C-alpha atoms as a printed R data frame, in Angstrom:
    type eleno elety resid chain resno       x      y      z
1   ATOM     1    CA   MET     A     1 -28.384 11.294 -5.328
2   ATOM     2    CA   ARG     A     2 -25.272 11.990 -3.122
3   ATOM     3    CA   GLU     A     3 -26.821  9.595 -0.445
4   ATOM     4    CA   ASN     A     4 -26.955  6.875 -3.073
5   ATOM     5    CA   VAL     A     5 -23.285  7.443 -3.936
6   ATOM     6    CA   ILE     A     6 -22.412  7.329 -0.271
7   ATOM     7    CA   GLU     A     7 -24.131  4.225  0.244
8   ATOM     8    CA   ALA     A     8 -22.614  2.580 -2.746
9   ATOM     9    CA   GLU     A     9 -19.284  3.498 -1.424
10  ATOM    10    CA   PHE     A    10 -20.129  2.090  2.084
11  ATOM    11    CA   ASN     A    11 -21.491 -1.097  0.431
12  ATOM    12    CA   ASP     A    12 -17.933 -1.689 -0.902
13  ATOM    13    CA   ILE     A    13 -16.532 -1.648  2.747
14  ATOM    14    CA   ASP     A    14 -16.367 -4.887  4.643
15  ATOM    15    CA   VAL     A    15 -18.175 -3.576  8.015
16  ATOM    16    CA   GLU     A    16 -17.463 -6.672  9.702
17  ATOM    17    CA   LYS     A    17 -13.848 -6.463  9.235
18  ATOM    18    CA   TYR     A    18 -13.627 -2.956 10.398
19  ATOM    19    CA   THR     A    19 -15.798 -3.567 13.336
20  ATOM    20    CA   ASP     A    20 -13.077 -5.833 14.552
21  ATOM    21    CA   GLU     A    21 -10.649 -3.027 13.906
22  ATOM    22    CA   TYR     A    22 -12.439 -0.700 16.542
23  ATOM    23    CA   SER     A    23 -10.860  0.006 19.820
24  ATOM    24    CA   GLU     A    24 -11.544  2.925 22.015
25  ATOM    25    CA   GLU     A    25  -7.706  3.519 22.386
26  ATOM    26    CA   GLY     A    26  -7.249  3.401 18.553
27  ATOM    27    CA   LEU     A    27 -10.045  6.034 18.281
28  ATOM    28    CA   TRP     A    28  -8.480  8.323 20.608
29  ATOM    29    CA   ASP     A    29  -4.950  7.963 19.063
30  ATOM    30    CA   LYS     A    30  -6.378  8.512 15.506
31  ATOM    31    CA   ILE     A    31  -8.309 11.640 16.618
32  ATOM    32    CA   ARG     A    32  -5.476 13.188 18.470
33  ATOM    33    CA   ASP     A    33  -2.710 12.293 16.074
34  ATOM    34    CA   ASN     A    34  -4.616 13.192 12.775
35  ATOM    35    CA   VAL     A    35  -6.772 16.255 13.533
36  ATOM    36    CA   ALA     A    36  -5.266 18.408 10.783
37  ATOM    37    CA   SER     A    37  -5.936 15.664  8.086
38  ATOM    38    CA   ILE     A    38  -9.385 14.546  9.459
39  ATOM    39    CA   GLY     A    39 -10.728 17.809 10.288
40  ATOM    40    CA   ILE     A    40 -12.661 18.942 13.360
41  ATOM    41    CA   ALA     A    41 -16.077 18.538 11.526
42  ATOM    42    CA   LEU     A    42 -15.370 14.917 10.883
43  ATOM    43    CA   ILE     A    43 -14.060 14.240 14.307
44  ATOM    44    CA   TYR     A    44 -17.281 15.889 15.719
45  ATOM    45    CA   LYS     A    45 -19.387 13.483 13.642
46  ATOM    46    CA   ALA     A    46 -17.216 10.558 14.661
47  ATOM    47    CA   LEU     A    47 -17.519 11.578 18.283
48  ATOM    48    CA   GLN     A    48 -21.221 11.756 17.968
49  ATOM    49    CA   LEU     A    49 -21.252  8.168 16.689
50  ATOM    50    CA   TYR     A    50 -19.017  7.168 19.554
51  ATOM    51    CA   TYR     A    51 -21.419  8.441 22.138
52  ATOM    52    CA   VAL     A    52 -24.409  7.037 20.482
53  ATOM    53    CA   ALA     A    53 -22.959  3.617 20.517
54  ATOM    54    CA   GLN     A    54 -22.452  3.994 24.308
55  ATOM    55    CA   SER     A    55 -26.122  4.703 24.785
56  ATOM    56    CA   PRO     A    56 -28.201  1.881 26.239
57  ATOM    57    CA   ASN     A    57 -31.093  2.744 23.830
58  ATOM    58    CA   CYS     A    58 -28.928  2.137 20.714
59  ATOM    59    CA   PRO     A    59 -29.853 -1.148 18.873
60  ATOM    60    CA   VAL     A    60 -27.106 -3.705 18.226
61  ATOM    61    CA   LYS     A    61 -27.561 -3.504 14.454
62  ATOM    62    CA   VAL     A    62 -26.822  0.395 14.673
63  ATOM    63    CA   LYS     A    63 -23.965 -0.030 16.986
64  ATOM    64    CA   ALA     A    64 -22.434 -2.733 14.586
65  ATOM    65    CA   GLY     A    65 -22.547 -0.061 11.857
66  ATOM    66    CA   ILE     A    66 -21.068  2.584 14.071
67  ATOM    67    CA   TYR     A    67 -18.262  0.376 15.214
68  ATOM    68    CA   GLY     A    68 -17.622 -0.558 11.549
69  ATOM    69    CA   ALA     A    69 -17.533  3.106 10.453
70  ATOM    70    CA   LEU     A    70 -15.341  3.966 13.407
71  ATOM    71    CA   GLY     A    71 -13.054  0.914 12.792
72  ATOM    72    CA   TYR     A    72 -12.758  2.169  9.215
73  ATOM    73    CA   LEU     A    73 -11.762  5.512 10.206
74  ATOM    74    CA   ILE     A    74  -9.159  3.948 12.604
75  ATOM    75    CA   SER     A    75  -7.650  1.577 10.056
76  ATOM    76    CA   PRO     A    76  -4.766  2.704  7.865
77  ATOM    77    CA   PHE     A    77  -5.637  0.109  5.415
78  ATOM    78    CA   ASP     A    78  -8.765  1.234  3.542
79  ATOM    79    CA   PHE     A    79 -10.282  2.003  0.228
80  ATOM    80    CA   ILE     A    80  -8.354  5.338 -0.157
81  ATOM    81    CA   PRO     A    81  -5.240  5.361  1.941
82  ATOM    82    CA   ASP     A    82  -5.287  8.227  4.700
83  ATOM    83    CA   PHE     A    83  -1.906  9.660  3.974
84  ATOM    84    CA   MET     A    84  -3.045 10.724  0.332
85  ATOM    85    CA   PRO     A    85  -3.357 14.522  0.334
86  ATOM    86    CA   ALA     A    86  -6.778 16.279  0.012
87  ATOM    87    CA   VAL     A    87  -8.544 12.722 -0.592
88  ATOM    88    CA   GLY     A    88  -7.297 10.417  2.190
89  ATOM    89    CA   TYR     A    89 -10.100 10.683  4.360
90  ATOM    90    CA   THR     A    90 -12.917 10.976  1.812
91  ATOM    91    CA   ASP     A    91 -13.817  7.300  2.040
92  ATOM    92    CA   ASP     A    92 -13.752  7.463  5.950
93  ATOM    93    CA   ALA     A    93 -16.016 10.383  5.631
94  ATOM    94    CA   ALA     A    94 -18.479  8.335  3.486
95  ATOM    95    CA   ALA     A    95 -18.525  5.503  6.103
96  ATOM    96    CA   ILE     A    96 -18.998  7.944  8.921
97  ATOM    97    CA   GLY     A    97 -21.807  9.573  6.789
98  ATOM    98    CA   VAL     A    98 -23.733  6.294  6.334
99  ATOM    99    CA   ALA     A    99 -23.483  5.473 10.060
100 ATOM   100    CA   LEU     A   100 -24.812  8.849 10.855
101 ATOM   101    CA   ILE     A   101 -27.808  8.186  8.651
102 ATOM   102    CA   LEU     A   102 -28.121  4.729 10.735
103 ATOM   103    CA   ALA     A   103 -27.876  6.513 14.111
104 ATOM   104    CA   GLN     A   104 -29.571  9.833 13.320
105 ATOM   105    CA   MET     A   105 -32.537  9.238 15.626
106 ATOM   106    CA   TYR     A   106 -30.273  8.485 18.448
107 ATOM   107    CA   ILE     A   107 -28.406 11.764 17.979
108 ATOM   108    CA   ASN     A   108 -29.943 14.214 20.729
109 ATOM   109    CA   ASP     A   109 -28.598 17.286 22.471
110 ATOM   110    CA   ASP     A   110 -27.016 15.340 25.125
111 ATOM   111    CA   ILE     A   111 -24.918 13.404 22.374
112 ATOM   112    CA   LYS     A   112 -24.061 16.631 20.870
113 ATOM   113    CA   MET     A   113 -22.954 18.210 24.051
114 ATOM   114    CA   LYS     A   114 -20.819 15.116 24.897
115 ATOM   115    CA   ALA     A   115 -19.054 15.363 21.399
116 ATOM   116    CA   GLU     A   116 -18.533 19.059 21.720
117 ATOM   117    CA   GLY     A   117 -17.201 18.502 25.442
118 ATOM   118    CA   LYS     A   118 -14.705 15.927 24.110
119 ATOM   119    CA   ILE     A   119 -13.411 18.359 21.297
120 ATOM   120    CA   LYS     A   120 -12.953 20.943 24.010
121 ATOM   121    CA   ASP     A   121 -11.194 18.633 26.158
122 ATOM   122    CA   ILE     A   122  -8.895 17.324 23.566
123 ATOM   123    CA   PHE     A   123  -8.239 20.398 21.391
124 ATOM   124    CA   GLY     A   124  -9.220 23.341 23.406
125 ATOM   125    CA   VAL     A   125 -12.018 26.041 23.006
126 ATOM   126    CA   LYS     A   126 -10.500 27.302 19.737
127 ATOM   127    CA   ALA     A   127 -11.271 23.997 18.083
128 ATOM   128    CA   LEU     A   128 -14.967 24.145 19.213
129 ATOM   129    CA   GLU     A   129 -15.165 27.758 17.921
130 ATOM   130    CA   LYS     A   130 -13.877 26.592 14.639
131 ATOM   131    CA   LEU     A   131 -16.435 23.702 14.621
132 ATOM   132    CA   GLU     A   132 -19.260 26.181 15.181
133 ATOM   133    CA   LYS     A   133 -18.044 28.259 12.103
134 ATOM   134    CA   GLU     A   134 -18.144 25.228  9.799
């Protein structure tokens, strides 16, 4: 049931528009500047998607979904404005969730280790420990 709700929310998103919004620099800036609002768990999922998209085995259709979701995360103009307390990133989480469903068969231990390593590099070991508790 929840998966259907997420899919319905994601279907309301113009993925192609947000694919154009995606940039690596924009992703890193958004992650660094908004960790408290976004949360380590969602950042970890976004990083998994980022590394899947870098993989040569990832099909173009899956990459498009990933870049659309990451572009949506980066964009300040989305369905629920990011600056709204408590709910600002719920639509972003839905987009990331659907992209994770598309990419799940490509998320392996190597992808997870790269995402964990990036969290450690950007935010330190304590952030990684916090992720393990969630």
